[in-house]
C-alpha positions, 0 to 999 in steps of 0.5 A: 500500500502506498501512502499520499497526499491529497487535495479535494478528495471528496470531489466525485471527479472521474478525472485527476492529477497524479503527481510522480516525485523526484529521487531520492525526495517523497511527495512533499516536494510537490506541496506548492502544486498541492496548495495552488491546483487544489485551490482551483478545485481540482483533485490531486494525488501525490503518492509516495514511492515504496519505502518512504514516507509510510509507503509499503517498504519492498526490497526489490522492485521496478517502475513496471511493478510500481505503475501497476500499484499506481493504477490500483490507487487511482482505481481505489480513489475512484478516478478513472484518467488522470492526467500524469506529472512526472518529474526526474525520477517521476517521468521515467515512471510516467513513461512506464505508466503510459506504456503499461496503460494509456487508456488511463492517461488524460496527458502527461507532463514531463519534468526535468526528465529524460527518455533514454535508459542508461549507459554503462558509464551511468550504470557505474556511477549508479553502483557507486552511489549505492555503494557510498550509501550503504556506508554513509546513509541517507546523509551521503545521498543528501550531499551527492543529490543536493548540489545538484538539484537547484540554480546556484544563486538558491544555495544562498539566497533560498537556504530553506528551500535547500533544507526543506529538500535534505530533510526529505532525504535524510528522514529515509532508509540507506536500504529504500534509497538503494531499492529505489535507484536499482528501480531506476538502473533497471527502467525501460527505455522509453526513447521509442515509446515517444512516437507512439504517444498520442494523449496531449503532452507538455515538457516542462524544464528548468532552463538552468537545469545541469542534469536533465538540460534543456536540450534533453526536454527539446528531444523529448518534446521533438519526439512526441507529436503535437508535444509543447514545450516550456522552459522555466526561467531561473529553475535548475533540476526540481523546477517545480520547488525553485520556481513553484509559481511559475511552474504551477501556471504553466501546469494549470494552463496545461491542465485547463486545456485538457479539460476543455478539450 
């Protein structure tokens, strides 16, 4: 069973917005969007991946397993179709959800992510990460990940933002962090999926993201027929937290278009 954050749970709306969080954060990263879009009356669900913030812990799992679990959660809430908003790791999961359950997907919002699988070099770096976290725990994970999350100025000008992200990571166990990293390593390459995606798609990316760059976002948007690309000024990799107002504005505009269609 997955724990989750939500907004407007009392609404009998068959459409919802499903938020999928980045690694190694939690659903709490979506709090700014839950507040803004929740105020617009939308039904919102933001699950915690396995082992995070009370979700059932699994020693070994894949994004295919997780996609099935997400659909079971959505079905249990009486929601028939969702706009899936996935950032970084959440984007990988969004691709897998579409591959398995295209009929459930009203639209995709792919944020600061990529479609291709890991190269041998990337897998080697992830193995090194796993080994380091086994020794140093969640603090080691935070030390390696946090410097890649935001633009240079935010580390000095927005210390509460950095502290918030760090706290999400350090609340987790090394075992849970590494199980999630292994799921990332074994994900399906989604490159061949792009041309077959027929639902509305928006690609959102931090204009200053050095992890998944604007060029990476362009590769995704150019590969999906009719996809829109939006770059968020002043944002790095975790764009929804760093520039929450601009991110939420773009997201709300997309959802309104989907609902009118």
